[in-house]
N, C-alpha and C positions, 0 to 999 in steps of 0.2 A: 504493500500500500504506500502510495506517495502522499504524505500529508501536506505537501505543498500544492496539491491540486485543490481547486475549488469545486465542490461537489453540489449536485442538485437533485431534488426528488420531490414528489408530491407527498405531503405529510398527512393530508386528510384521506379518508377512504376513497377508493376509485369509484366512479359512477357519478351520474348527474346529481347535483345538489345546489343549494343556494350559493355556497362559496366553496372554493378550493384553496388550500394554502400550500404554496410552493416554497420550499426551504432551500436556501443557498448557504454554504458554509465553506470558509477557506480564506486565504490571504487576499483574494481578488473578489470576494463576494460583493462588497459594496460598489467597487468600480465597475464590475460586470453588470450589476443591476442598474447602475446609473447610466450605462451606455445605451440602455433601451427604455429608460424612464423619462417621460416628459412631465416635468414638474420642478420641484426644488432640486438643487444640486445635492444629491444624497451624500456625497463625499464631504460636505461641509455641515452636516447636521449632527446633532447630539445623539448619543446612545439612548435606547429605549424611547424612541419617538416614532410616531406614525405619520405617513405622508401620502396624501391623495395625488394621483396623477394618471398618466396614460402609459401603457406599454406599446411602443411603436417599433415596427420593423421597417426602417426607412420612413417613408411617408405614410405607410399603412398602419392604421390604428388597430391593434389586436384586442385591447380591452381597457376599461377603466378599472384601476386597482388601488389598493392601499398597501404601501410598503412599510414594513416594520423593521427598524434598524437596531441591531445589537452589536455594539463595537467591542472588539476583543480588549480585555479578557472577560468582559461582563456579558457572557452569553452561555448557552447550554454547552457548547463545544469548547468554549474559551477561545474561539476564533471569531473573526468577523462573521456575523450571520445576518442575512436578510430574509424575511418571510413576506412573500407576496400573496396577498389575499385578492383573488380574482373571482369572477363568476364561475360557477361550478360546472360549466359545459366541458365535456371531455375534449372537444375540439379546441376550445380556448386554452385549456390546461396544457395540452400537448403542443400547441403552437408556441406558448411561452417557454416551455421547457426546451423545445427544439431550438428556439431562437437563442436562448442563453447558452446552450451547448455549442451552437455555431460561433458564439463569441468567446468560447474557451472553457466553459464549465464542463464537468464530467458527470455522467449519471452515477448516483451513489449506489453502493452495494447494500445488501440487507444489513441493517444495524450499524452502518458506517458512521452516522452522526453520533450515536452513543459510544461507539468504539473510540472516536476521536476525543470525546469528552473524557473517557477513561484514560487514554494515552496522554492527554493534556492535564491530568490530575484533578479533574472536576470531582471525581469520586472513585472509589475502588471497584474491583471487579464484582464483589458481592452486591454492591449497590447498583451497578449497571444491570446485573441480572434481575434485580428487584424491579427495575424499570419495566422489563418485559412482563413480569408477574403483575405489576400494577395495571398495565394495559389489558392483560387477560383476565383481571379479577372480575368475578361475576356475582359476588356476594359481599356483604358488609365485613364478614370475617376475613375473607381472602384479601379484600381491599386494605383492611387495617394491618394485617401481617405484612403485606407488600410495602405499605407506606412506612411502617416501623423499620423495615430493613433498608429501604431506599434512603431514609433519613439517617442511616448509619448506626442503628442499634446493634446489629450483629457485628458490624465492622469494629465498633468501639470496644466490644467485649473481646474480640480476637486480638486487637491491637494491644490491649493491656496484658494479655497472656504472652504475646511475642516479646514485648519489652522486658518482662521479667526473665524470660528464658535467654534473651540476648545478653543480659547482664551476666548470667552464669556462664554462658558460652565464651564471653570475652575473658572471664576470670580463668577458665580452663585453658583457653588458648595462651594466656599469660604463663600458666604453669608449664606448657610445652616449651616455651621460650627459655625456661629455667630448669629444664628437665634434669640436667646434670647436678643441680644443687638440691634436688629433692625437696622442693617447697610446695606448699598447698595454699593457693589463693582462694579457691572456691570451697567454702565450708560444706562438707558432705551432708551434715545433718540439716542445714538450711536448704540445700538442694533437694533432699528427700521430702522435706515439708512442702516445698514449692511444687514439686512434681505431683505429690498427692493432692494438693489444692487444685492444680490445673486439671488433673484427671477427673476430679469431682465435677468440675465445670464441663469438661468434655462429655462425660457420661450424661449429664443433664441435657446438653445440646443434642447429643445423638438420640437420646430417648424421646426428645421433643419432635423428632422427624415424623413419627407415626401420626401424631396429631396435626403437625404442620402440613403434611402431604394430603391428609384428608380435607383440611380447610382449603388448600389450594386447588385440589382436583375434584372435590365433592365426596360425600359419604356414599360408598357403594352399598346399596341395599338390594338383596335378591328376594324376589317374590317367588316362592316355591310351593309345591304341593302336588297332589294327585290331579289328573286331568279333570276339567269341568268343575272345579271348586270355586271358580270366579277370579282367577289370578289376573286375566286380561281386563275383566270388568273393574277390578280394583285399580289397576294402572290407569285406566281411562277416568275413573272417578277422582283419583288423586290429581291428575293433570287437567281435569275438567275438559277433556276433548277425546274424540274417538281415535286414540293413538294405536290401539291393538285391535285386531279382528276378534269379535266375540261370536261364538257359535255354540249351539247345543251339541255339536259333534265333538266327541272326545278326541284330543290330539290335534286340535286346530293349530295351536302354537307349536311350531317345530324348530324354531331357532330363538335366540334371545332377542328381546326388543328393549332398547335402552332410551331413557329420556330423563331430563333434569327438572327439578322443582326446587325453588327456594322457600324454605320454611324458617321463619324467625331469623333471617339473615344468614342462614346456613344452606349451602347447596347440597341436595340429595340426588344421587344418581340411582334411579329405580330401574331394576333389570327384571323384566317379565320373562319367565323361562318356560320351557316345555314341561308338561305334566310328567311327574315321575311315576312310571309303571313299566312292567315287563311288556315288550312289544316285538312283534315279528317284522314290523315296518322298519326298513333300514334307515330311512330319513328320520323318522320319529326317534329311533334308537340313538342316532347321532345327536339329536336335540336333547335327549335325556342325559347323554354323556356330558354335553356342554353345560347343562344345568348343574350337575354335580361339581364341575370344575369352577363355575361361577360362585357356587355356594362356599367353596374353600377360600375364595378371594374376597368375600364380603366382609364388611364391617358389622353388618347386622343382617339376620335372615328373618324375613316375614314368612312363616310357614302357615299356609292357609288350609283349613279344613272346612267342612260345611255341616249343616244340620243333619245330613243323611248318614254321617259317620258316627260310630259308637265311641264312647269314652275309652274303651280298650284300644281301638285303632289309634286314637290321638295319643294315648300313653305310649304306644309303640313308636310313633313318629318322634315324640319327645326324646325317647331313649337314643334314637339314631342321631338327633340333633346334638345331644350332649357330647357324643363322641367326636364331633367336629371341633369342639372347644371354641365356638364362635357365638357371641350373644345372639339370642333369637327371641322372637315374639310369635306366639301362637294366636292366629286369628280364626275365629269361627264365623264364617260367612253365612248369609241367608238366615241370620238370627231371628228375623221377623217370622220365620216359619216354625220355630220351636215352641213347645209348651212351657209353662212355668216350671213343671217338674223336670223337664229336660234341661232347662236353663240352670236349675239348681245343681244338677249333676255335673254340668260342664264348668260351672263356677269353681268347683273343687279343683279343677285342673289349671286354674289361673289363666284362662283364655280371654282374649279381647273380642267382644261381640260387635258385629256390624252387619250391615246389608249393603254390599257394594253397588248392587243394581239400583237400590233406592237412595243411595248416598247417605245412609243413616250411619252415624259414627265416624265419618271421614274426618271432620274437624278434630274430634277427640283423638283419632289415630295420629294426626299430624303433631298434636301436642305431645303425645306419648313418644313418638319417634324422636322429637327434639330432646325430650328428657332422657331417652335411652342413650343417645350419643353424647349428651352432656357438653356440647360444644358452645351452647349459648352462654355458658358460665365461664368460658375460657378468657384469660386475660391476654388479649392480643397486643398489649403494650410490652409483654415479656418477649424475649427472643425465642422464636420458634424456627427451626430449620425446615425449609420446604424444598430444598434442592438436593437431589441424590448425589450430585458431584460434591457438594459440601459435606454430606454425611460420610462419603468414602474418604475424603481428606481428613476429617475429624477422627475416623477410626484408625487411619494410618498414623496420625499424630499420637493417638493413645498408645498404639503398639510401640512406637519409637520411644515414648516416655516410659513405658513398662520395661524396656530394655535398659534404660537409664537406671531405674530402680534396682533391677537385677544386678547391674554392674557395680552399683554402690554397695549392695549387700555382699557381693563377692568381688572384693577389690581388684580392679583392673587398672591398667595405665590410663592416664588422662586422655590419650588420643582416642580410645574407644568411647569414653564418655562424650568427648567433643563431637565425635562422628554421629552418635545417636541424637544429641541435642540439635545438631545441624539438620538431621533428618526431620525432626519434629518441627523445626522452624520452616523447613522447606514446604512441608505439607500445609501448615497454617498459611504460609505465603501464597500457596496455590489458590486458596479460597479468596483472598483479598486482591490477588493480582500482583503482589510483591514479587512472586515467582510466576512467570508465564512462558508459554511457547506459542509460536505462530499457529500451530495446529489447534491448541486449546482455544485461542481467541477466535479462530475461524469457526470452530464448532459452536461456540457460544453465540457469536453475533450474527451468524447466518440464519439463526432461528428468529431474529427480529424482523419486523416489517421494514420495507425499503426506506420509508420516510422517517424512521426513528434511529 
């Protein structure tokens, strides 16, 4: 990447709209915009100002626009940035972009604006990744977590850990310089206490990933049960739309159907599955196999029964669910068809009563689901790890620090201690971008949208 180029891209979603925002960033951003702008001289205007004018290709007027100026280093990328707000016609947008490319700009690559912000020190790598998470956030919880990380909560915690380790690494390096004199600058007891303290923080961060990942990607909930108990009807009732085909014919659902619903600021991913039964139909059998796989991956299983089943059948189903060691909720559908005596017998099994077809009990079920996953009580101001790359680096850091503890307990030369501490620092640095490779950066930023 040549950071001396001036890059350009559409920053608003593609498609016709009221306005489109075209972003330029680089050393020539203001001069290039000024070369096609008929209005005030943009090169003599203050930063963070807006200017109305025309975009002209020679004598031809392309559009009336508003140009926003952000003079380096007071911009998102810490370079000169111009944001041109034009009418949202695809034709106009492409005309302006092509015109500025003909003047010397280059089409931006995915995530290149945020990459430049990272390389220019606007924020670290974990904060850059949080920008993508913020754009993709689709619930209050995922928004709050991404915002906390983008504002440096995670980075601040990691920085404190690295600074303490760097101090000991420098002391041990000093010991290596005086190896012949057999002196000890790094107090081994203090080092042990520090490593234990850091490992405690690492374990907390690693364990937070399960919750953070669920908040980021949604709570996977599998709706399972025998054929024709009302699983698809329940999905439709939850979503309030005809998402799944409903039929009296057993085995209608032969594959998984997924959709999302936000309840109390938390995204739930509901997965309607094929009915579980022995079948000679090859396609249906594959659907049952997928059902069992999805159940193993769920955060919560809704297991549906209906009024036609006996308490003995339901007790047998509960025994099977317990073996999966995944939280579950037994729903008794078609509850409007059972007698008071039957209801009393089912109540002893701690089932949830509803009628999916009549939408009776749906609101109560949503409240129960929110209580089951307990995410509405989570403190999103605390650091939650949501990125698998970060988790792997934290685990590698913990492994390296465990070797440090082992070497302190079984005295070895200082060079071995120094090597393991450096490894720990390396893995922490991979998270924040203190340590990077071109492949790592490409893998992260190519997942961004073009204009970000």
